[in-house]
Structure formats: C-alpha cells, structure tokens
N, CA, C and O atoms as a DFTB+ gen file, in Angstrom:
628 C
 N C O
     1  1     -37.235     -17.332     -46.413
     2  2     -36.447     -18.207     -45.561
     3  2     -34.952     -17.890     -45.688
     4  3     -34.219     -17.913     -44.699
     5  1     -34.516     -17.599     -46.898
     6  2     -33.117     -17.266     -47.150
     7  2     -32.732     -15.969     -46.433
     8  3     -31.624     -15.851     -45.910
     9  1     -33.644     -15.006     -46.413
    10  2     -33.390     -13.740     -45.714
    11  2     -33.234     -13.969     -44.205
    12  3     -32.367     -13.368     -43.570
    13  1     -34.055     -14.819     -43.649
    14  2     -33.998     -15.113     -42.221
    15  2     -32.663     -15.783     -41.875
    16  3     -32.043     -15.441     -40.868
    17  1     -32.222     -16.728     -42.698
    18  2     -30.954     -17.415     -42.447
    19  2     -29.778     -16.448     -42.584
    20  3     -28.824     -16.526     -41.810
    21  1     -29.835     -15.545     -43.551
    22  2     -28.771     -14.550     -43.729
    23  2     -28.729     -13.610     -42.533
    24  3     -27.656     -13.277     -42.030
    25  1     -29.891     -13.190     -42.087
    26  2     -29.973     -12.310     -40.921
    27  2     -29.416     -13.014     -39.683
    28  3     -28.698     -12.398     -38.895
    29  1     -29.737     -14.288     -39.503
    30  2     -29.228     -15.043     -38.358
    31  2     -27.702     -15.185     -38.426
    32  3     -27.021     -15.091     -37.405
    33  1     -27.172     -15.409     -39.624
    34  2     -25.725     -15.539     -39.784
    35  2     -25.024     -14.230     -39.427
    36  3     -23.993     -14.236     -38.754
    37  1     -25.584     -13.114     -39.877
    38  2     -25.009     -11.806     -39.563
    39  2     -25.085     -11.546     -38.059
    40  3     -24.126     -11.051     -37.467
    41  1     -26.208     -11.874     -37.446
    42  2     -26.372     -11.695     -36.001
    43  2     -25.375     -12.571     -35.232
    44  3     -24.781     -12.122     -34.252
    45  1     -25.195     -13.811     -35.673
    46  2     -24.259     -14.721     -35.030
    47  2     -22.835     -14.172     -35.119
    48  3     -22.077     -14.230     -34.151
    49  1     -22.486     -13.648     -36.272
    50  2     -21.165     -13.047     -36.453
    51  2     -20.990     -11.843     -35.528
    52  3     -19.923     -11.667     -34.940
    53  1     -22.018     -11.021     -35.395
    54  2     -21.968      -9.857     -34.499
    55  2     -21.829     -10.261     -33.042
    56  3     -21.058      -9.649     -32.302
    57  1     -22.564     -11.283     -32.618
    58  2     -22.484     -11.759     -31.237
    59  2     -21.093     -12.342     -30.960
    60  3     -20.527     -12.111     -29.891
    61  1     -20.545     -13.091     -31.912
    62  2     -19.200     -13.659     -31.743
    63  2     -18.163     -12.548     -31.617
    64  3     -17.262     -12.643     -30.785
    65  1     -18.273     -11.507     -32.420
    66  2     -17.342     -10.378     -32.350
    67  2     -17.459      -9.666     -31.000
    68  3     -16.450      -9.295     -30.401
    69  1     -18.684      -9.478     -30.527
    70  2     -18.901      -8.823     -29.235
    71  2     -18.303      -9.660     -28.101
    72  3     -17.720      -9.110     -27.167
    73  1     -18.443     -10.974     -28.177
    74  2     -17.875     -11.845     -27.145
    75  2     -16.347     -11.767     -27.160
    76  3     -15.725     -11.797     -26.098
    77  1     -15.744     -11.668     -28.319
    78  2     -14.291     -11.538     -28.420
    79  2     -13.827     -10.230     -27.797
    80  3     -12.831     -10.201     -27.075
    81  1     -14.543      -9.154     -28.074
    82  2     -14.189      -7.850     -27.500
    83  2     -14.277      -7.901     -25.972
    84  3     -13.385      -7.406     -25.284
    85  1     -15.335      -8.489     -25.448
    86  2     -15.507      -8.585     -23.997
    87  2     -14.389      -9.423     -23.381
    88  3     -13.843      -9.063     -22.338
    89  1     -14.050     -10.533     -24.023
    90  2     -12.983     -11.398     -23.518
    91  2     -11.643     -10.674     -23.504
    92  3     -10.925     -10.745     -22.507
    93  1     -11.287      -9.985     -24.576
    94  2     -10.023      -9.249     -24.641
    95  2      -9.993      -8.090     -23.647
    96  3      -8.948      -7.803     -23.062
    97  1     -11.113      -7.434     -23.454
    98  2     -11.190      -6.343     -22.488
    99  2     -10.988      -6.867     -21.073
   100  3     -10.320      -6.224     -20.263
   101  1     -11.551      -8.013     -20.775
   102  2     -11.381      -8.621     -19.462
   103  2      -9.916      -8.966     -19.199
   104  3      -9.400      -8.699     -18.114
   105  1      -9.246      -9.557     -20.189
   106  2      -7.822      -9.875     -20.032
   107  2      -6.996      -8.608     -19.834
   108  3      -6.097      -8.577     -18.994
   109  1      -7.292      -7.583     -20.592
   110  2      -6.569      -6.316     -20.469
   111  2      -6.784      -5.699     -19.093
   112  3      -5.841      -5.202     -18.478
   113  1      -8.007      -5.729     -18.615
   114  2      -8.296      -5.191     -17.277
   115  2      -7.568      -5.980     -16.197
   116  3      -7.093      -5.396     -15.223
   117  1      -7.473      -7.294     -16.353
   118  2      -6.777      -8.118     -15.375
   119  2      -5.285      -7.776     -15.356
   120  3      -4.681      -7.673     -14.288
   121  1      -4.694      -7.599     -16.544
   122  2      -3.271      -7.223     -16.608
   123  2      -3.046      -5.871     -15.947
   124  3      -2.081      -5.692     -15.204
   125  1      -3.934      -4.919     -16.218
   126  2      -3.805      -3.588     -15.625
   127  2      -3.947      -3.645     -14.112
   128  3      -3.176      -3.002     -13.399
   129  1      -4.904      -4.391     -13.613
   130  2      -5.106      -4.535     -12.175
   131  2      -3.883      -5.157     -11.514
   132  3      -3.453      -4.707     -10.453
   133  1      -3.325      -6.187     -12.137
   134  2      -2.140      -6.852     -11.587
   135  2      -0.954      -5.895     -11.552
   136  3      -0.240      -5.835     -10.550
   137  1      -0.735      -5.148     -12.629
   138  2       0.373      -4.188     -12.667
   139  2       0.158      -3.070     -11.644
   140  3       1.116      -2.625     -11.011
   141  1      -1.070      -2.616     -11.477
   142  2      -1.356      -1.582     -10.476
   143  2      -1.087      -2.096      -9.069
   144  3      -0.540      -1.369      -8.239
   145  1      -1.466      -3.342      -8.791
   146  2      -1.206      -3.914      -7.473
   147  2       0.296      -4.036      -7.233
   148  3       0.775      -3.771      -6.130
   149  1       1.042      -4.438      -8.270
   150  2       2.500      -4.528      -8.141
   151  2       3.099      -3.158      -7.848
   152  3       4.029      -3.042      -7.050
   153  1       2.572      -2.130      -8.487
   154  2       3.070      -0.777      -8.236
   155  2       2.771      -0.344      -6.801
   156  3       3.614       0.283      -6.160
   157  1       1.594      -0.667      -6.295
   158  2       1.256      -0.337      -4.906
   159  2       2.212      -1.055      -3.942
   160  3       2.663      -0.465      -2.961
   161  1       2.517      -2.322      -4.222
   162  2       3.450      -3.072      -3.374
   163  2       4.821      -2.406      -3.406
   164  3       5.458      -2.254      -2.363
   165  1       5.282      -2.007      -4.592
   166  2       6.586      -1.333      -4.717
   167  2       6.584       0.002      -3.979
   168  3       7.563       0.342      -3.315
   169  1       5.497       0.760      -4.088
   170  2       5.398       2.043      -3.389
   171  2       5.435       1.844      -1.877
   172  3       6.084       2.611      -1.166
   173  1       4.742       0.819      -1.381
   174  2       4.745       0.551       0.058
   175  2       6.143       0.167       0.540
   176  3       6.578       0.614       1.601
   177  1       6.848      -0.663      -0.237
   178  2       8.206      -1.071       0.144
   179  2       9.137       0.135       0.140
   180  3       9.936       0.296       1.063
   181  1       9.048       0.985      -0.882
   182  2       9.899       2.168      -0.960
   183  2       9.576       3.154       0.156
   184  3      10.479       3.770       0.722
   185  1       8.303       3.305       0.470
   186  2       7.896       4.191       1.575
   187  2       8.437       3.687       2.910
   188  3       8.869       4.480       3.746
   189  1       8.413       2.376       3.109
   190  2       8.953       1.795       4.347
   191  2      10.458       2.067       4.447
   192  3      10.959       2.401       5.521
   193  1      11.170       1.925       3.342
   194  2      12.613       2.182       3.324
   195  2      12.879       3.657       3.597
   196  3      13.793       3.986       4.354
   197  1      12.105       4.541       3.000
   198  2      12.310       5.975       3.203
   199  2      11.953       6.384       4.628
   200  3      12.567       7.295       5.183
   201  1      10.973       5.723       5.218
   202  2      10.630       5.992       6.617
   203  2      11.764       5.560       7.534
   204  3      12.104       6.262       8.486
   205  1      12.350       4.397       7.242
   206  2      13.493       3.918       8.023
   207  2      14.674       4.867       7.842
   208  3      15.350       5.206       8.814
   209  1      14.927       5.295       6.617
   210  2      15.985       6.251       6.317
   211  2      17.378       5.726       6.590
   212  3      17.558       4.606       7.068
   213  1      18.349       6.549       6.280
   214  2      19.751       6.226       6.582
   215  2      19.959       6.474       8.069
   216  3      19.735       7.585       8.550
   217  1      20.384       5.453       8.799
   218  2      20.564       5.596      10.236
   219  2      22.013       5.768      10.652
   220  3      22.346       5.694      11.835
   221  1      22.878       6.001       9.661
   222  2      24.281       6.291       9.950
   223  2      24.829       7.129       8.799
   224  3      24.158       7.314       7.784
   225  1      26.033       7.628       8.961
   226  2      26.642       8.457       7.921
   227  2      26.911       7.666       6.645
   228  3      27.077       8.254       5.576
   229  1      26.956       6.340       6.748
   230  2      27.234       5.512       5.573
   231  2      26.016       4.729       5.086
   232  3      26.127       3.954       4.136
   233  1      24.877       4.913       5.708
   234  2      23.612       4.259       5.309
   235  2      23.712       2.737       5.270
   236  3      23.037       2.099       4.461
   237  1      24.543       2.144       6.127
   238  2      24.738       0.693       6.084
   239  2      23.533      -0.091       6.600
   240  3      23.499      -1.314       6.463
   241  1      22.556       0.574       7.182
   242  2      21.355      -0.136       7.640
   243  2      20.469      -0.547       6.460
   244  3      19.641      -1.449       6.594
   245  1      20.636       0.102       5.315
   246  2      19.836      -0.234       4.135
   247  2      20.531      -1.358       3.377
   248  3      21.645      -1.184       2.883
   249  1      19.879      -2.500       3.288
   250  2      20.471      -3.692       2.679
   251  2      19.571      -4.243       1.587
   252  3      18.367      -3.989       1.562
   253  1      20.187      -5.010       0.676
   254  2      19.425      -5.736      -0.333
   255  2      18.566      -6.790       0.360
   256  3      18.970      -7.367       1.370
   257  1      17.384      -7.034      -0.189
   258  2      16.554      -8.118       0.336
   259  2      15.553      -8.539      -0.724
   260  3      15.190      -7.765      -1.610
   261  1      15.120      -9.773      -0.609
   262  2      14.120     -10.317      -1.520
   263  2      13.092     -11.058      -0.674
   264  3      13.448     -11.815       0.229
   265  1      11.812     -10.835      -0.975
   266  2      10.759     -11.549      -0.266
   267  2       9.564     -11.738      -1.186
   268  3       9.485     -11.135      -2.256
   269  1       8.641     -12.578      -0.758
   270  2       7.483     -12.932      -1.576
   271  2       6.204     -12.528      -0.869
   272  3       6.077     -12.672       0.347
   273  1       5.258     -12.018      -1.646
   274  2       3.915     -11.681      -1.156
   275  2       2.892     -12.361      -2.052
   276  3       3.141     -12.575      -3.238
   277  1       1.748     -12.699      -1.484
   278  2       0.645     -13.247      -2.252
   279  2      -0.557     -12.332      -2.070
   280  3      -0.837     -11.868      -0.965
   281  1      -1.262     -12.079      -3.163
   282  2      -2.504     -11.317      -3.087
   283  2      -3.650     -12.271      -3.394
   284  3      -3.686     -12.899      -4.452
   285  1      -4.573     -12.367      -2.467
   286  2      -5.716     -13.264      -2.651
   287  2      -6.751     -12.609      -3.544
   288  3      -6.693     -11.407      -3.804
   289  1      -7.693     -13.401      -4.007
   290  2      -8.767     -12.880      -4.847
   291  2      -9.588     -11.834      -4.096
   292  3     -10.218     -10.979      -4.717
   293  1      -9.585     -11.897      -2.759
   294  2     -10.306     -10.914      -1.949
   295  2      -9.524      -9.613      -1.812
   296  3     -10.042      -8.637      -1.269
   297  1      -8.257      -9.586      -2.306
   298  2      -7.462      -8.365      -2.256
   299  2      -6.484      -8.285      -1.103
   300  3      -5.714      -7.328      -1.018
   301  1      -6.493      -9.273      -0.208
   302  2      -5.604      -9.237       0.953
   303  2      -4.184      -9.636       0.547
   304  3      -3.992     -10.544      -0.262
   305  1      -3.189      -8.943       1.120
   306  2      -1.786      -9.305       0.906
   307  2      -1.329     -10.204       2.041
   308  3      -1.595      -9.929       3.211
   309  1      -0.633     -11.290       1.683
   310  2      -0.159     -12.253       2.676
   311  2       1.332     -12.443       2.509
   312  3       1.861     -12.351       1.402
   313  1       2.010     -12.710       3.616
   314  2       3.443     -12.993       3.569
   315  2       3.722     -14.490       3.587
   316  3       4.870     -14.908       3.435
   317  1       2.689     -15.294       3.770
   318  2       2.831     -16.752       3.735
   319  2       1.995     -17.301       2.594
   320  3       0.961     -16.736       2.236
   321  1       2.450     -18.402       2.030
   322  2       1.726     -19.007       0.911
   323  2       0.342     -19.464       1.355
   324  3       0.211     -20.099       2.402
   325  1      -0.681     -19.155       0.584
   326  2      -2.036     -19.579       0.956
   327  2      -2.251     -21.068       0.656
   328  3      -1.456     -21.702      -0.036
   329  1      -3.322     -21.591       1.185
   330  2      -3.690     -22.983       0.903
   331  2      -3.924     -23.132      -0.602
   332  3      -4.367     -22.184      -1.249
   333  1      -3.634     -24.306      -1.166
   334  2      -3.805     -24.501      -2.609
   335  2      -5.225     -24.214      -3.113
   336  3      -5.415     -23.882      -4.283
   337  1      -6.205     -24.343      -2.239
   338  2      -7.591     -24.099      -2.648
   339  2      -7.910     -22.609      -2.768
   340  3      -8.958     -22.251      -3.304
   341  1      -7.022     -21.732      -2.278
   342  2      -7.248     -20.289      -2.306
   343  2      -6.568     -19.692      -3.540
   344  3      -5.393     -19.951      -3.798
   345  1      -7.314     -18.898      -4.288
   346  2      -6.770     -18.248      -5.480
   347  2      -5.944     -17.046      -5.038
   348  3      -6.440     -16.161      -4.341
   349  1      -4.674     -17.025      -5.451
   350  2      -3.792     -15.925      -5.067
   351  2      -2.700     -15.750      -6.115
   352  3      -2.256     -16.722      -6.726
   353  1      -2.270     -14.509      -6.319
   354  2      -1.158     -14.212      -7.226
   355  2       0.088     -13.985      -6.386
   356  3       0.047     -13.306      -5.360
   357  1       1.206     -14.569      -6.840
   358  2       2.459     -14.447      -6.118
   359  2       3.303     -13.325      -6.732
   360  3       3.530     -13.294      -7.942
   361  1       3.759     -12.413      -5.884
   362  2       4.648     -11.330      -6.293
   363  2       5.996     -11.525      -5.605
   364  3       6.042     -11.870      -4.424
   365  1       7.082     -11.311      -6.324
   366  2       8.425     -11.341      -5.748
   367  2       8.932      -9.912      -5.658
   368  3       8.988      -9.205      -6.664
   369  1       9.302      -9.485      -4.455
   370  2       9.776      -8.121      -4.223
   371  2      11.290      -8.190      -4.011
   372  3      11.780      -8.948      -3.173
   373  1      12.017      -7.388      -4.785
   374  2      13.476      -7.354      -4.678
   375  2      13.904      -5.914      -4.408
   376  3      13.612      -5.013      -5.194
   377  1      14.598      -5.707      -3.291
   378  2      15.116      -4.381      -2.940
   379  2      16.618      -4.403      -3.194
   380  3      17.339      -5.222      -2.624
   381  1      17.086      -3.500      -4.053
   382  2      18.510      -3.412      -4.391
   383  2      19.015      -2.046      -3.945
   384  3      18.528      -1.012      -4.400
   385  1      20.007      -2.057      -3.040
   386  2      20.586      -0.820      -2.524
   387  2      22.022      -0.712      -3.036
   388  3      22.855      -1.566      -2.731
   389  1      22.313       0.328      -3.807
   390  2      23.673       0.595      -4.280
   391  2      24.274       1.661      -3.378
   392  3      23.829       2.809      -3.375
   393  1      25.297       1.273      -2.609
   394  2      25.930       2.169      -1.650
   395  2      27.425       2.263      -1.977
   396  3      28.141       1.273      -1.831
   397  1      27.912       3.432      -2.415
   398  2      29.323       3.547      -2.777
   399  2      30.275       3.317      -1.604
   400  3      31.461       3.071      -1.824
   401  1      29.790       3.390      -0.378
   402  2      30.633       3.117       0.797
   403  2      30.830       1.615       1.001
   404  3      31.706       1.197       1.758
   405  1      30.016       0.809       0.326
   406  2      30.153      -0.646       0.364
   407  2      30.298      -1.126      -1.074
   408  3      29.306      -1.312      -1.779
   409  1      31.526      -1.322      -1.499
   410  2      31.815      -1.639      -2.902
   411  2      31.070      -2.882      -3.395
   412  3      30.736      -2.968      -4.577
   413  1      30.810      -3.835      -2.518
   414  2      30.146      -5.076      -2.938
   415  2      28.701      -4.841      -3.381
   416  3      28.115      -5.701      -4.039
   417  1      28.125      -3.705      -3.035
   418  2      26.733      -3.435      -3.414
   419  2      26.617      -2.777      -4.781
   420  3      25.521      -2.674      -5.331
   421  1      27.733      -2.335      -5.326
   422  2      27.713      -1.616      -6.599
   423  2      27.881      -2.601      -7.756
   424  3      28.867      -3.336      -7.810
   425  1      26.930      -2.616      -8.668
   426  2      27.029      -3.489      -9.835
   427  2      27.989      -2.860     -10.833
   428  3      27.662      -1.847     -11.452
   429  1      29.159      -3.443     -10.993
   430  2      30.125      -2.932     -11.950
   431  2      30.725      -1.599     -11.549
   432  3      31.270      -0.897     -12.401
   433  1      30.643      -1.229     -10.286
   434  2      31.204       0.031      -9.760
   435  2      30.669       1.248     -10.500
   436  3      31.375       2.248     -10.631
   437  1      29.446       1.180     -10.979
   438  2      28.846       2.315     -11.681
   439  2      28.204       3.246     -10.659
   440  3      27.391       2.822      -9.838
   441  1      28.576       4.503     -10.721
   442  2      28.083       5.472      -9.743
   443  2      26.923       6.301     -10.276
   444  3      26.336       7.084      -9.528
   445  1      26.585       6.149     -11.537
   446  2      25.456       6.869     -12.104
   447  2      25.771       8.307     -12.402
   448  3      26.897       8.768     -12.215
   449  1      24.767       9.010     -12.865
   450  2      24.924      10.422     -13.193
   451  2      23.701      11.172     -12.684
   452  3      22.590      10.850     -13.104
   453  1      23.845      12.136     -11.817
   454  2      25.071      12.539     -11.137
   455  2      25.549      11.417     -10.230
   456  3      24.744      10.622      -9.748
   457  1      26.882      11.347      -9.990
   458  2      27.452      10.212      -9.255
   459  2      26.990      10.137      -7.799
   460  3      26.714      11.149      -7.154
   461  1      26.919       8.905      -7.315
   462  2      26.495       8.675      -5.932
   463  2      27.504       9.190      -4.917
   464  3      27.130       9.526      -3.793
   465  1      28.791       9.257      -5.297
   466  2      29.819       9.676      -4.338
   467  2      30.179      11.159      -4.465
   468  3      31.278      11.564      -4.088
   469  1      29.264      11.961      -4.990
   470  2      29.551      13.392      -5.158
   471  2      29.471      14.127      -3.818
   472  3      28.991      13.575      -2.828
   473  1      29.939      15.364      -3.797
   474  2      29.891      16.188      -2.594
   475  2      28.454      16.650      -2.379
   476  3      27.856      17.277      -3.253
   477  1      27.909      16.331      -1.207
   478  2      26.535      16.701      -0.895
   479  2      26.505      17.944      -0.017
   480  3      25.685      18.836      -0.235
   481  1      27.390      18.013       0.970
   482  2      27.493      19.164       1.853
   483  2      28.819      19.838       1.519
   484  3      29.810      19.158       1.251
   485  1      28.845      21.149       1.532
   486  2      30.031      21.898       1.125
   487  2      31.307      21.333       1.735
   488  3      31.441      21.278       2.958
   489  1      32.253      20.908       0.879
   490  2      33.550      20.454       1.337
   491  2      33.621      19.008       1.779
   492  3      34.717      18.507       2.031
   493  1      32.482      18.307       1.886
   494  2      32.501      16.925       2.349
   495  2      31.889      16.012       1.303
   496  3      30.873      16.333       0.687
   497  1      32.523      14.877       1.119
   498  2      31.946      13.873       0.220
   499  2      30.913      13.098       1.026
   500  3      31.239      12.475       2.037
   501  1      29.692      13.141       0.578
   502  2      28.609      12.482       1.309
   503  2      28.275      11.138       0.706
   504  3      28.806      10.760      -0.338
   505  1      27.413      10.439       1.355
   506  2      26.959       9.154       0.851
   507  2      25.547       9.331       0.318
   508  3      24.637       9.764       1.026
   509  1      25.399       8.992      -0.920
   510  2      24.067       8.943      -1.520
   511  2      23.873       7.506      -1.957
   512  3      24.696       6.967      -2.697
   513  1      22.812       6.887      -1.517
   514  2      22.540       5.509      -1.920
   515  2      21.405       5.493      -2.923
   516  3      20.473       6.295      -2.851
   517  1      21.502       4.574      -3.848
   518  2      20.461       4.373      -4.845
   519  2      19.617       3.191      -4.380
   520  3      20.159       2.113      -4.135
   521  1      18.311       3.367      -4.253
   522  2      17.421       2.309      -3.790
   523  2      16.435       1.987      -4.912
   524  3      15.714       2.859      -5.397
   525  1      16.422       0.714      -5.313
   526  2      15.542       0.273      -6.396
   527  2      14.674      -0.866      -5.881
   528  3      15.187      -1.841      -5.333
   529  1      13.384      -0.747      -6.052
   530  2      12.439      -1.788      -5.643
   531  2      11.801      -2.359      -6.908
   532  3      11.178      -1.632      -7.681
   533  1      11.964      -3.665      -7.110
   534  2      11.384      -4.357      -8.267
   535  2      10.336      -5.341      -7.760
   536  3      10.587      -6.102      -6.826
   537  1       9.180      -5.320      -8.374
   538  2       8.123      -6.279      -8.048
   539  2       7.815      -7.045      -9.331
   540  3       7.459      -6.443     -10.344
   541  1       7.954      -8.379      -9.290
   542  2       7.730      -9.182     -10.491
   543  2       6.698     -10.271     -10.225
   544  3       6.456     -10.658      -9.081
   545  1       6.097     -10.756     -11.311
   546  2       5.071     -11.788     -11.208
   547  2       4.956     -12.509     -12.541
   548  3       5.426     -12.017     -13.566
   549  1       4.330     -13.672     -12.521
   550  2       4.050     -14.451     -13.730
   551  2       2.582     -14.324     -14.081
   552  3       1.729     -14.174     -13.206
   553  1       2.301     -14.386     -15.362
   554  2       0.921     -14.430     -15.846
   555  2       0.780     -15.640     -16.763
   556  3       0.708     -15.489     -17.982
   557  1       0.740     -16.851     -16.178
   558  2       0.682     -18.055     -17.011
   559  2      -0.567     -18.085     -17.877
   560  3      -1.669     -17.779     -17.422
   561  1      -0.372     -18.457     -19.120
   562  2      -1.496     -18.539     -20.052
   563  2      -1.891     -17.205     -20.655
   564  3      -2.708     -17.165     -21.575
   565  1      -1.329     -16.111     -20.157
   566  2      -1.678     -14.783     -20.681
   567  2      -0.475     -14.151     -21.360
   568  3      -0.557     -13.712     -22.507
   569  1       0.650     -14.108     -20.642
   570  2       1.895     -13.554     -21.173
   571  2       3.038     -14.495     -20.832
   572  3       3.009     -15.182     -19.811
   573  1       4.049     -14.519     -21.704
   574  2       5.227     -15.323     -21.411
   575  2       6.254     -14.444     -20.710
   576  3       6.300     -13.233     -20.923
   577  1       7.069     -15.064     -19.879
   578  2       8.084     -14.318     -19.151
   579  2       7.502     -13.589     -17.948
   580  3       6.289     -13.417     -17.828
   581  1       8.393     -13.169     -17.066
   582  2       7.955     -12.441     -15.867
   583  2       7.668     -10.993     -16.220
   584  3       8.361     -10.393     -17.042
   585  1       6.659     -10.447     -15.603
   586  2       6.313      -9.034     -15.738
   587  2       6.916      -8.311     -14.544
   588  3       7.137      -8.922     -13.498
   589  1       7.186      -7.010     -14.686
   590  2       7.870      -6.315     -13.606
   591  2       7.504      -4.841     -13.554
   592  3       7.267      -4.197     -14.576
   593  1       7.467      -4.325     -12.319
   594  2       7.332      -2.898     -12.045
   595  2       8.544      -2.516     -11.208
   596  3       8.893      -3.219     -10.260
   597  1       9.192      -1.399     -11.555
   598  2      10.394      -0.958     -10.852
   599  2      10.236       0.503     -10.420
   600  3       9.869       1.360     -11.224
   601  1      10.516       0.775      -9.150
   602  2      10.560       2.145      -8.643
   603  2      11.946       2.382      -8.056
   604  3      12.568       1.465      -7.521
   605  1      12.421       3.611      -8.159
   606  2      13.781       3.909      -7.719
   607  2      13.840       5.291      -7.124
   608  3      13.120       6.199      -7.541
   609  1      14.724       5.443      -6.126
   610  2      14.975       6.754      -5.531
   611  2      16.412       6.787      -5.023
   612  3      17.104       5.769      -5.010
   613  1      16.841       7.954      -4.614
   614  2      18.141       8.112      -3.975
   615  2      17.930       8.715      -2.608
   616  3      17.014       9.509      -2.395
   617  1      18.799       8.326      -1.672
   618  2      18.694       8.806      -0.294
   619  2      20.078       9.198       0.209
   620  3      21.096       8.717      -0.288
   621  1      20.095      10.064       1.184
   622  2      21.354      10.421       1.848
   623  2      21.077      10.606       3.337
   624  3      19.935      10.820       3.745
   625  1      22.150      10.519       4.152
   626  2      21.955      10.670       5.600
   627  2      21.496      12.067       5.973
   628  3      21.287      12.354       7.152
C-alpha cells in the first residue's frame, strides 16, 4: 500500500510539472504571436508610407500620426473599437517623421549619423527623412508596462 501511495505522489508531481510547462508554453506562444502581429502592423504601415513616398523636394507630405487598431480573436484588424463582447487586442500605431526641412519635427535637432541633411546628389543638399513606426500594446496580467515593436527607415525625394 505504501508503494502505491508513493507511486501516486510521484505521478501527481509529474502531472503538475507537465501542466506548468504547458501553461508557460502557452503564455510564451501568446506573447510571440502578439509581437509578430505588431510587427506585421508596423511593416504594413511602413510599406504604405514608402508607397506614398516623398511627393515634393522637401517630403512635407509625410507627417507624424497616431492611430489605433484592434485585432479580433478571429485575426481580423479593425479601425473601430469592437463591441465589449468581442475579444480583441488594441494596438497603438505611432508614425514619427524626422524631416530636417521642418525643424519642429526634429527631436532635439539631432540629425543622426550619417546626417539627414547631407548631400545626396552631387553639389546639392538633399532632404532625407527618417521614418519610424512604433506599434505598442498592453498585456494585462502577463507583463507590466507597454510592449513595443519599432521599425525605421530613411527616405529621400
């Protein structure tokens, strides 16, 4: 009888350990899926900006903007908040354009390295803009603080 109880205790301990591993793996997979979705959203936003391109010699058509997207449990992206009964994750997308031709867009007048205001075409100072897309989200009950994915590129006319 003692052997049977010892065997059951060992089995119970093994099952509890296996359940913990499965639970932690599920949380890790959820975090990875959320970060991957945020990266896809950032890539789509950056691709849209690159498709639009600089439409003038000073790239003034590219502006900072912030907007919100929700991804439903079915995987659909929405631009409007879903009904409270629908499970959805909210992502905040922030597009930051640093344009040396518009001083107000430069944080601390930093031009980076190589500088944004360098000569692009022989003899002419060109405009190179820095475009950064940040996608952030909350993971309540899993992680504290906002999580974020950032993609960045430079463009010129």
